[in-house]
C-alpha positions in Angstrom: 0.0 0.0 0.0 1.6 3.2 -1.2 1.5 6.3 0.9 1.4 9.4 -1.2 3.5 12.3 0.1 0.8 14.9 -0.7 -3.0 15.0 -0.9 -4.2 13.2 -4.0 -6.8 14.6 -6.3 -9.3 12.0 -4.9 -8.7 13.2 -1.3 -9.1 16.9 -2.3 -12.3 16.1 -4.3 -13.6 14.0 -1.4 -13.0 16.8 1.2 -14.8 19.3 -1.0 -17.7 17.0 -1.6 -17.9 16.2 2.1 -17.9 20.0 3.0 -20.7 20.5 0.5 -22.9 17.7 1.9 -22.0 18.8 5.5 -23.3 22.3 4.7 -26.5 20.8 3.2 -27.1 18.5 6.2 -26.7 21.4 8.6 -29.0 23.6 6.6 -31.4 20.7 5.7 -33.3 22.6 3.0 -37.1 21.8 3.0 -37.0 21.2 -0.8 -34.8 18.2 -0.1 -36.2 17.2 3.3 -39.8 17.2 2.1 -39.2 15.6 -1.3 -36.2 13.3 -1.8 -35.6 12.5 1.8 -39.3 12.0 2.6 -39.6 9.7 -0.4 -36.8 7.6 0.9 -38.6 7.5 4.3 -41.7 6.2 2.4 -39.6 3.3 1.1 -38.6 2.5 4.7 -42.3 2.3 5.6 -43.0 0.0 2.7 -40.0 -2.2 3.4 -40.9 -2.4 7.1 -44.4 -3.5 6.4 -43.3 -6.1 3.9 -40.8 -7.7 6.3 -43.0 -7.3 9.4 -46.6 -6.1 8.8 -48.1 -4.3 11.8 -51.2 -6.0 13.4 -54.5 -4.2 13.4 -54.8 -2.1 16.6 -57.3 -3.9 18.8 -58.4 -0.8 20.7 -59.4 1.5 17.7 -62.5 1.1 15.5 -63.7 3.2 12.7 -67.4 3.6 12.3 -67.5 4.2 8.5 -70.2 6.0 6.6 -69.6 3.7 3.7 -71.3 2.7 0.4 -73.7 0.4 2.3 -74.6 3.2 4.7 -75.4 5.5 1.8 -77.5 2.8 0.1 -79.5 2.2 3.3 -79.9 5.8 4.5 -79.4 8.1 1.5 -76.7 10.3 0.2 -74.3 12.2 2.3 -74.5 14.5 4.2 -77.3 12.9 6.2 -79.8 14.9 8.1 -78.4 15.9 11.5 -81.2 14.1 13.5 -80.0 10.9 11.8 -76.4 11.8 12.7 -77.5 12.4 16.3 -79.1 8.9 16.4 -75.8 7.4 15.2 -73.7 9.3 17.7 -76.1 8.3 20.5 -76.0 4.7 19.5 -72.2 4.6 19.5 -72.0 6.4 22.8 -74.5 4.0 24.4 -72.0 1.2 23.9 -69.5 2.9 26.3 -66.4 3.7 24.1 -63.4 5.4 25.7 -63.8 8.2 23.3 -65.8 9.0 20.2 -64.0 11.2 17.6 -66.5 12.5 15.1 -64.5 13.4 12.0 -67.4 15.3 10.5 -67.4 19.0 9.7 -70.6 21.2 9.9 -70.0 24.2 7.8 -73.6 25.6 7.6 -76.8 25.5 9.7 -79.4 22.9 8.7 -82.5 23.5 10.7 -82.9 24.9 14.2 -84.4 21.6 15.4 -81.8 19.2 13.9 -78.9 21.4 14.8 -80.2 21.5 18.4 -80.7 17.8 18.5 -77.2 17.1 17.4 -75.8 19.7 19.7 -77.5 18.2 22.7 -76.0 14.8 22.0 -72.6 16.3 21.6 -72.9 18.4 24.8 -74.1 15.5 26.9 -71.0 13.4 25.8 -68.6 16.1 27.0 -65.3 14.5 28.0 -66.0 11.5 25.7 -66.6 13.1 22.4 -64.3 15.3 20.3 -65.5 17.2 17.2 -63.4 18.3 14.2 -63.0 22.0 13.9 -62.2 23.8 10.6 -59.9 26.8 10.2 -58.6 28.7 7.2 -56.1 31.4 6.3 -58.2 34.1 4.7 -56.8 37.6 4.9 -57.4 39.4 8.2 -57.5 38.0 11.7 -61.1 37.3 12.9 -62.2 37.1 16.5 -62.6 33.5 17.6 -66.1 32.5 19.0 -66.2 32.5 22.8 -66.8 28.8 23.1 -63.6 28.0 21.1 -61.4 29.4 23.9 -62.4 26.4 26.0 -60.4 24.2 23.6 -57.2 26.2 23.6 -54.0 24.8 25.1 -53.3 26.8 28.2 -49.9 25.3 29.1 -47.2 26.7 26.8 -43.6 26.6 27.8 -40.8 28.5 25.9 -43.3 30.4 23.9 -40.5 32.4 22.2 -39.4 29.2 20.4 -42.8 28.7 18.7 -42.1 31.1 15.8 -42.6 28.2 13.3 -46.1 27.2 14.5 -48.7 27.0 11.7 -50.9 30.1 11.9 -54.6 30.3 11.0 -56.7 33.5 10.8 -60.4 32.4 10.8 -62.6 29.6 12.0 -65.3 27.7 10.1 -67.4 27.1 13.3 -70.7 28.7 12.0 -73.2 26.4 13.7 -73.1 27.5 17.3 -75.7 25.0 18.6 -73.4 22.1 17.5 -70.0 23.5 18.4 -70.7 25.5 21.6 -70.9 22.4 23.8 -68.2 20.3 22.0 -64.5 19.6 22.8 -62.8 20.7 19.6 -59.7 19.8 17.7 -58.4 21.3 14.5 -58.2 19.3 11.2 -55.6 21.5 9.4 -53.4 19.1 7.5 -51.0 20.8 5.1 -49.1 18.2 3.1 -45.4 18.1 2.3 -44.0 19.7 -0.9 -44.6 16.6 -2.9 -48.3 16.4 -1.8 -48.0 13.6 0.7 -49.1 13.9 4.3 -46.4 12.6 6.6 -46.7 15.0 9.5 -49.4 16.0 11.9 -49.6 19.6 13.2 -50.3 18.9 16.8 -51.3 22.5 17.3 -52.0 25.6 15.3 -51.8 29.2 16.3 -54.9 31.4 16.2 -54.2 34.9 17.4 -52.3 34.5 20.7 -53.6 31.1 21.4 -52.7 27.5 20.4 -55.3 24.9 19.5 -54.7 21.1 19.6 -55.3 18.8 16.6 -58.4 16.6 16.5 -56.3 13.4 16.8 -54.3 14.8 19.7 -57.5 15.7 21.7 -58.9 12.2 20.9 -55.7 10.6 22.2 -55.8 12.8 25.4 -59.4 11.8 26.1 -58.6 8.1 25.5 -55.8 8.4 28.0 -58.1 9.8 30.6 -56.8 13.4 30.2 -58.3 16.5 28.8 -57.0 19.6 27.0 -55.8 21.1 30.3 -53.4 18.2 30.5 -51.8 19.1 27.2 -48.5 21.0 27.4 -46.6 22.6 24.5 -42.9 22.5 25.3 -41.2 25.1 23.1 -40.1 23.6 19.8 -39.3 20.2 21.3 -42.7 18.5 21.5 -46.0 18.2 23.2 -46.8 16.4 26.4 -50.0 14.7 27.3 -49.7 14.0 31.0 -46.5 12.0 31.3 -46.5 11.1 27.6 -44.1 13.2 25.5 -44.6 13.5 21.8 -41.5 14.6 19.8 -42.1 17.3 17.1 -40.1 19.5 14.8 -39.8 23.3 15.4 -43.2 23.7 13.6 -45.0 21.5 16.1 -45.3 18.6 13.6 -45.2 15.0 14.6 -44.1 12.4 12.0 -47.0 10.1 11.5 -46.0 6.5 12.0 -48.3 4.9 9.4 -49.0 1.3 10.2 -50.1 0.4 6.7 -52.5 1.3 3.9 -56.3 1.6 3.9 -57.8 -1.1 6.1 -55.3 -0.9 8.8 -58.0 -0.3 11.4 -61.1 -2.5 12.1 -64.2 -0.9 10.5 -67.9 -1.1 11.3 -70.5 0.1 8.9 -72.5 3.0 10.3 -75.7 1.4 8.8 -75.0 -1.7 10.9 -74.9 0.4 14.1 -78.1 2.3 13.2 -79.9 -0.9 12.2 -78.7 -2.9 15.3 -76.8 -5.5 13.3 -73.7 -4.6 15.3 -74.6 -4.0 19.0 -73.2 -0.8 20.5 -71.6 -2.9 23.2 -69.1 -4.2 20.6 -67.5 -0.7 20.9 -67.2 -0.7 24.7 -63.8 0.5 25.8 -62.7 1.3 22.3 -61.4 4.4 20.7 -64.0 5.1 18.1 -63.6 7.3 15.0 -66.6 8.2 13.0 -66.0 9.4 9.5 -66.9 9.0 5.8 -65.2 6.4 3.6 -67.6 6.1 0.6 -66.2 7.4 -2.6 -66.7 11.2 -3.1 -67.8 11.7 0.5 -64.5 12.1 2.2 -61.4 14.2 2.2 -58.6 12.0 1.0 -54.9 12.2 1.7 -51.8 10.9 -0.1 -49.7 8.8 2.3 -46.7 6.6 1.9 -49.1 3.6 1.4 -51.9 5.1 -0.7 -52.9 7.9 -2.9 -56.4 8.0 -1.5 -56.4 7.5 2.3 -59.6 8.8 4.1 -58.7 11.5 6.5 -60.4 9.6 9.3 -57.8 6.8 8.9 -55.0 9.4 9.1 -56.5 10.8 12.3 -56.9 7.3 13.8 -53.3 6.6 13.0 -52.1 9.7 14.8 -54.2 8.9 17.9 -52.9 5.3 17.9 -49.3 6.6 17.7 -49.9 8.8 20.8 -51.8 6.4 22.9 -49.3 3.6 22.3 -46.2 5.9 22.2 -45.4 4.6 18.8 -43.4 7.6 17.7 -40.8 8.2 15.1 -37.9 9.8 16.9 -35.8 12.0 14.7 -32.1 11.5 15.4 -30.4 14.8 16.1 -29.2 16.6 13.0 -25.7 16.6 14.4 -25.6 12.8 14.1 -26.2 12.9 10.3 -23.6 15.7 10.1 -21.0 13.7 12.0 -21.8 10.7 9.7 -21.3 12.8 6.6 -18.0 14.2 7.9 -16.6 10.9 9.3 -17.6 8.7 6.3 -16.5 11.3 3.8 -13.1 11.9 5.3 -12.5 8.2 5.8 -13.2 7.5 2.1 -11.3 10.5 1.0 -8.1 9.5 2.7 -8.3 5.7 2.4 -9.5 5.3 -1.2 -6.4 6.9 -2.8 -4.1 4.5 -0.8 -5.7 1.2 -2.0 -6.4 -0.5 -5.3 -9.5 0.3 -7.3 -11.2 -3.1 -6.7 -10.6 -2.9 -2.9 -11.7 0.7 -2.9 -15.0 0.0 -4.7 -15.6 -3.0 -2.4 -15.0 -0.8 0.7 -17.3 1.9 -0.7 -20.1 -0.6 -1.4 -19.6 -2.1 2.1 -20.0 1.2 3.8 -23.0 2.1 1.7 -24.7 -1.2 2.4 -23.8 -1.0 6.1 -25.2 2.5 6.4 -28.4 1.6 4.5 -29.0 -1.5 6.6 -28.3 0.3 9.9 -30.5 3.2 8.8 -33.4 0.8 8.0 -33.0 -1.3 11.2 -33.0 1.8 13.4 -36.3 2.9 11.8 -37.9 -0.6 11.6 -36.9 -1.8 15.1 -36.4 1.3 17.1 -38.6 3.9 15.4 -35.5 6.2 15.0 -35.5 8.3 11.8 -32.0 9.1 10.7 -31.4 11.3 7.7 -30.5 9.0 4.8 -29.8 11.2 1.8 -26.9 13.3 2.9 -24.6 10.6 4.4 -25.5 8.1 1.7 -25.2 10.5 -1.2 -21.9 11.9 0.1 -20.4 8.4 0.2 -21.9 7.5 -3.2 -20.6 10.6 -4.9 -17.1 10.2 -3.4 -17.1 6.6 -4.5 -18.2 7.5 -8.1 -15.5 10.1 -8.3 -12.9 7.6 -6.9 -14.1 4.9 -9.4 -14.0 7.3 -12.3 -10.6 8.8 -11.4 -9.1 5.4 -10.9 -10.6 4.1 -14.1 -9.3 6.9 -16.2 -6.0 7.1 -14.4 -5.4 3.4 -14.7 -6.6 3.4 -18.3 -4.0 6.2 -19.0 -1.3 4.3 -17.0 -2.1 1.1 -18.8 -1.7 2.8 -22.2 1.6 4.4 -20.9 2.8 1.0 -19.7 1.8 -0.6 -23.0 3.6 2.1 -25.0 6.6 1.9 -22.7 7.1 -1.8 -22.4 5.6 -3.3 -25.6 9.0 -2.9 -27.3 10.9 -4.3 -24.2 8.9 -7.3 -23.1 6.7 -10.0 -24.4 2.9 -9.4 -24.8 2.4 -11.8 -21.9 4.4 -9.5 -19.6 2.7 -6.4 -21.0 -0.7 -8.0 -20.2 0.5 -8.9 -16.7 1.7 -5.3 -16.1 -1.6 -3.8 -17.3 -3.5 -6.1 -15.0 -1.2 -5.3 -12.1 0.3 -1.8 -12.8 1.8 -1.6 -9.3 4.3 -4.2 -10.5 5.9 -1.6 -12.8 7.4 1.1 -10.8 8.2 3.9 -13.2 10.7 5.5 -10.9 14.1 4.2 -10.1 14.4 1.2 -7.7 16.8 -1.6 -6.9 16.1 -5.3 -7.6 17.9 -8.5 -8.0 17.8 -9.5 -11.7 19.7 -11.7 -14.1 21.4 -9.8 -17.0 22.2 -11.4 -20.4 24.7 -9.9 -22.9 25.1 -11.4 -26.4 27.7 -10.1 -28.9 28.4 -11.3 -32.4 32.0 -12.4 -33.1 33.8 -11.1 -36.2 31.0 -8.7 -37.0 33.3 -5.7 -37.5 35.3 -7.6 -40.2 32.2 -8.9 -41.8 30.5 -5.4 -41.9 33.6 -3.8 -43.5 33.7 -6.3 -46.4 30.0 -6.4 -47.3 27.4 -4.2 -48.8 25.5 -2.2 -46.2 22.2 -3.8 -47.4 23.6 -7.3 -46.8 24.9 -6.3 -43.4 21.7 -4.8 -42.3 19.6 -7.7 -43.7 21.7 -10.3 -41.9 21.8 -8.4 -38.7 18.0 -7.8 -38.7 17.5 -11.5 -39.3 19.7 -12.4 -36.4 18.1 -9.8 -34.0 14.6 -10.9 -34.9 15.3 -14.6 -34.1 17.1 -13.7 -30.8 14.4 -11.2 -29.7 11.7 -13.7 -30.3 13.5 -16.1 -28.0 14.0 -13.5 -25.3 10.3 -12.7 -25.4 9.4 -16.4 -25.4 11.3 -16.7 -22.1 9.6 -13.5 -20.7 12.7 -11.4 -20.8 13.0 -7.7 -20.9 14.9 -6.5 -24.0 17.0 -3.6 -22.8 18.8 -2.4 -25.9 20.7 -3.2 -29.1 24.2 -1.6 -29.1 25.6 -2.2 -32.6 25.7 -6.0 -32.8 25.2 -6.5 -29.0 22.0 -7.5 -27.3 21.3 -6.7 -23.6 18.3 -8.3 -21.8 17.4 -9.0 -18.2 14.9 -10.9 -16.1 13.3 -10.0 -12.8 11.9 -6.6 -13.8 9.5 -4.9 -14.5 7.5 -8.0 -13.5 8.8 -9.9 -10.5 10.2 -13.2 -11.6 11.6 -15.3 -8.7 13.2 -17.8 -11.2 14.9 -15.0 -13.2 18.2 -16.9 -13.3 16.6 -20.0 -14.7 14.7 -18.1 -17.4 17.9 -16.3 -18.5 19.9 -19.5 -18.7 17.1 -21.3 -20.6 16.9 -18.3 -23.0 20.7 -18.4 -23.6 20.5 -22.2 -24.4 17.8 -21.7 -26.9 19.6 -18.7 -28.4 22.6 -20.9 -28.9 20.5 -23.7 -30.4 18.8 -21.3 -32.8 22.2 -19.8 -33.8 23.3 -23.3 -34.8 20.4 -23.6 -37.1 21.0 -20.1 -38.6 24.6 -21.0 -39.2 23.6 -24.2 -41.1 21.3 -22.2 -43.3 23.8 -19.5 -43.9 26.3 -22.1 -45.0 23.7 -23.6 -47.3 23.1 -20.2 -48.8 26.7 -19.4 -49.1 26.6 -16.6 -46.7 29.1 -15.5 -44.1 28.6 -17.5 -40.9 28.4 -15.4 -37.7 28.9 -16.7 -34.2 28.2 -15.1 -30.8 29.2 -15.1 -27.2 26.6 -14.9 -24.3 27.4 -13.8 -20.8 25.0 -13.9 -17.8 25.3 -12.4 -14.3 22.9 -12.2 -11.4 22.8 -9.4 -8.8 21.2 -6.3 -7.6 21.0 -3.4 -10.0 19.3 0.0 -10.3 16.4 -0.1 -12.7 14.3 2.8 -14.0 13.5 5.2 -16.8 16.8 6.9 -17.6 17.6 9.6 -20.1 16.6 13.1 -21.0 13.1 14.0 -19.7 10.7 14.9 -22.4 13.4 13.9 -25.0 14.4 10.3 -24.9 13.9 7.9 -22.0 14.9 4.2 -21.8 13.8 1.6 -19.3 17.2 0.1 -18.4 19.4 -1.4 -15.7 22.6 0.1 -14.5 25.2 -0.8 -11.9 28.3 -2.9 -11.2 26.4 -6.2 -11.8 25.4 -5.0 -15.3 29.0 -4.2 -16.0 30.1 -7.6 -14.7 27.6 -9.3 -17.1 29.1 -7.4 -20.1 32.7 -8.3 -19.1 31.8 -12.0 -18.7 30.4 -11.9 -22.2 33.7 -10.5 -23.4 35.5 -13.4 -21.8 33.7 -15.9 -24.1 36.3 -15.3 -26.8 39.2 -16.0 -24.4 37.7 -19.2 -23.2 36.2 -20.1 -26.6 32.8 -20.7 -25.0 29.5 -19.6 -26.4 27.8 -19.2 -22.9 29.5 -18.1 -19.7 27.8 -17.5 -16.4 29.0 -16.1 -13.1 29.1 -17.9 -9.8 26.1 -15.8 -8.7 24.0 -17.1 -11.5 25.4 -20.6 -11.1 24.3 -20.7 -7.4 20.7 -20.0 -8.5 20.5 -22.9 -11.0 22.9 -25.5 -9.6 20.1 -27.6 -8.1 18.3 -27.5 -11.5 21.3 -28.7 -13.3 22.1 -31.4 -10.8 18.5 -32.7 -10.9 18.5 -32.4 -14.7 15.6 -30.1 -14.7 17.5 -28.1 -17.2 18.4 -31.0 -19.5 20.9 -31.6 -22.3 23.5 -29.3 -20.9 26.7 -29.5 -18.8 28.1 -26.8 -16.5 31.8 -26.8 -16.1 33.8 -24.3 -14.0 36.0 -22.3 -16.4 38.2 -20.2 -14.2 38.5 -17.8 -11.3 39.0 -14.5 -12.9 39.5 -10.9 -11.9 37.5 -8.7 -14.2 38.0 -5.0 -14.7 36.4 -3.0 -12.0 36.3 -5.9 -9.5 38.8 -6.3 -6.7 37.6 -9.8 -5.7 37.9 -12.6 -8.4 34.8 -14.0 -9.8 34.3 -17.7 -10.6 32.9 -18.3 -14.1 31.2 -21.3 -15.5 31.0 -22.6 -19.1 27.6 -23.9 -20.2 27.7 -26.3 -23.1 24.7 -27.9 -24.7 25.3 -31.7 -25.2 25.8 -33.0 -28.6 22.3 -34.4 -28.9 20.6 -31.2 -27.6 18.1 -29.5 -29.9 
């Protein structure tokens, strides 16, 4: 794992991306929070209910004014004396609370309005009625009886600047509303039109009024409006039960499922006695419309047409059973953005692309799973979009940079080494570019020098065309053999060839490869000599010297002019001088004791066959104080 000495482009880009997402997470703009992030929360609801569907709440029943009720008792709205009968029948069964999710916008008749109002007034403390508000221009005075439904306990009032404000009431039928416990039914949706939050209170003038579902929950818990406390921008308390909210007093609705989550009883069955009122004893009963075209519908994570009465029943269920969605503090999401972003920014440049992509996918999957489990099992809502998108964008930038950088480096490697090494080694280097260090480095290699004997005399007495043709033929044959044995062709110097093994690709058996290559070069030269004789051409011979040792390898030359990938050092010089000794000892192949030590076992065990290795001499070569033992390698007579 390489450690860059300065910040890489990926690290710089990652830090900038992290800072951008950190700023977004701290600001948390509504256009993202109420659209993209909320949509992702919807998917968490859907996934949770697929994995572990919520059971129907046993203590909440909806008395629905459904299609059958309209068929039996006529179109909606019913006469108010009939509604009074329905409310009386439900109340006679002894429910904990009856929440009548019906709105009375205009008077009907004095008698029917009075009859309905009397039923409602007698049920005070057990019945809550929906109250309408709007935002028409100008602040109207509230009716006197509305003040009885105001929340009187408000703490940290200065922090309630974001509370939803209304300016007028729709409570025009005083005989009905004057004796009722009231709760507002103002339900503004999110920016995408879905209703995910309940305004637990609205501000009207200087007072705050609870929501219909909140009042129903309070009555079901044996409390009343005087037991409701608004606590700044933190939440709402009903007795000892604390409901977390956002600064606008909105509670996230913990939807249990789509339409049909709650048990339903047809209003006509209550009126006709098919369902005895006692079946509602001890229940929290919501009365509302569910027949097509009779109800206000809402778009929820589960349905595009959810009756408002089901939303209200869900909110009450959440409060009564403390089934809240607790929003994790914004600082946690911000810390996750910063920590994950910086981790990826500094780690990814230091590891290979495949490992980096695997790490990024692992972190994304881990965060996604943890985020979902916190929501599904603990009811904790943790912002998803900013940490996830931050990691994803950094990963995409990393993958793109690595792809283009490695693509560029692969082309550079191919261009640089295709003339030096075999296609096999080029492919290996492109697959593992870290094997080819383009800067200088030291490594143990085996170096081969080969020089034609008598070439100077030959070249002086022949036409240039003949010399070049014969030299090219020889070089081609020898180069093919070097590449066949995965050698690196360093250079041609006149009639001399220099090659080495052990770099750029690491080859632990570099000495063996060099020796086998030299033997095949000798064998091929024998065949070339036979052909040259047959063709009446001048017969060339060569000497080959091999040495093994540590050398300096790198791109050496004039930058931006001419650079060669080559090996330099004493061990290179020793190889050249050993090759020069082949004339003195009349040997075609000489190797040093350093190469011999690497292949002695192979020769002894005849793993390199048809060859004998004989010590030639102990010589002191130019530039070396200590004598070096050299060995003659001779192919046996029957070798091919």
